[in-house]
C-alpha positions, 0 to 999 in steps of 0.5 A: 483517557486516563483509564486507557493503557498508556500505549494509547493516545486516546483519541479518534480524529474525524475530518469532514472534507466538505466543510473542513470541520473536525471533531475528536472522539475519545476512545472508551476503555471498553472499545480499546479492549474489544477492538484493540486498535488498527483494523478493529478501530477501522472496522468499528468506524466503518460499521458506525458511519457507512450505510449498508447501501453506500456507494464505495465511490460515493461520499457516504463511504469513509477512509479510516487510517488507524494504528495499533496499540504497540506502534511507536513502542520499543517492540520491533516491527510495529510501524504498521498502519491500516486503511479501512473502507468499503471496497469498490472491488467487493462492496464490503469492508476492506482493511489495507495495511502498510508500513514505512514511517507514516503509521509511527508518525500518526501514533505520536499525534495521539490519534489512534484513528483518523476518519475522512468523511464526505467529499472535498469540493475540490482536489485537496490533501489533508494535513494532520498534526497533534492539534487537528487537521486542515483540508488544503486545496491543491488543484496543482497536484492533479496528475502527479504520480505518487512519488511526486505527490509525496515530495510536493506535499512534504515541501509545502508542509516544510518539515522533515517530520511530515510523512505523506501517503498519496494516491496517483493518477490511477486513484484520480481516474477511480481505477477500482484497484487503485492503491495508496503509496507512502514514501517514507524516510527509508522505505516505501509503504503501500496500502495495495489491496481493495482500492484505497486509492480510488476511495480517496480519489472519489473524495477528491483527496490526493494525499494525507500528511501527518506531522509528528507529535509529542505523544510517546506510548510506553508499555507500563511494566518493566518486564514488557520492555525486557521482553522487547529487548530479549526478543531481538536475537531470536527475531534476527535469527528467524528473519535472515531470509527477509534481511537478505532478499525481502519477500522476493526470497520466497520465489524459489522455495514456493516454486519448489513446493509446486505452488507458484501459479503460472500462466493464469494458474493453469500450472503451478510450477515454473521451470527451475531456471525461470523461477531463478530468473525472478528470484530474490537471490538474482534480484539481490545479486544483480539489481539491489542497491540498498536495504531499507526499513520501516520505522523501529525495525531492524529486519530491513526487509525492504530493498531498492533496485536499479535497472539502468536500461529500463530507467529505473533508479532506486525503485521499490523491489517487487514483493513476492506477490507482485512477482507472482502476479506480474511475472509467473502468472504472465509467463514473463521471466524478463525480470528487468521488464517486470521491475519496470512494470512494478515501478510504473504501477507504484508511481500510477498508484495501482495495486500490482497484484490486482493489475497483474492477475487482471492482465493474466486473465485477459491473456488467457481469455485471448488465448481461448478466443474469448477476447479478440478483435471480434468480441462484442464491445471490445475495442482492439487497437493495433498490436493489442492481440500481440500484447495479450499473448502469454510471455510478451514482456514488453506488454507488461509496460505497454498495457499499463500506459495505455489509456481509454 
């Protein structure tokens, strides 16, 4: 550990879910140089511990929570974490990143990576601090949404210094594009792509909780600290759009470039009024209630939105990619229903992008007569044909809440 730069905590924590046992692996200096951290460490752990023919939803898969070397340093916008695993969507390695306060908290434990092995014998959550980990039985968390789960686990761990990332009902049901949501102190972080929620669901893990530790990484050279401070003015000047609107501010400029996919990418530009209806400018003017941020970041690109008519209160603002998937790809420009659908996705723990483009594909299949009441193996309920029509805004929410 002494041979590592001082920005590294130096350890990797392995948690064996079946037995509850843990072991700690020291990071070799050569591995730090070669893999740096974050997705590099995650990829190495997956390569070492997951057989090539492993079932992504089986016990041989692992879930690796990893952070980078500059996390929790004076450098801005570094509270990013990665979940690495073999994806049930692709059967290959996947790394899904997220922000908030969880990554910074993990860094302070000294564990650069936390590797979950095997499968817990019952519904559980994993509680981690700088001394190790405990697999905690928690059958009563079954069926709770992501926000409810984060709140319940924080209460049990009895500390404002505990940070939680959780799977929702979609993960429990092994939806292949189920995600993980972290409700931070100020803003949410979502490990959205690849099916991380399904991987944890298959392991009977409802949540992972990290309690802040005492490790404080520090760049060794004074000029590194000076660089971090000296970049602030330039950083703020270059991120004005993100400060004002978050990534939703990309809707209008990307539409102007003719690259905003519409009607399942049958067209690549929406009418100006349609794009404006779901733009960051519209969201900020009419629905944003507060600006939020990850740990150690002055940009504050996160936003909360409230839509009283939809029962949405201080929900996470849809990111640009989510607006693309759940609005323009559907030809739905009722932004209130779009925000409602995104909030439901977040609570269910379901990736908004994968879900949105899946529904858009189903709409086009229906439009072309491939997916209808007469299609072999398709069970249509009353109203399903209408729900699959492009432009049906109510179907955004209705289809989310349907169960087999």
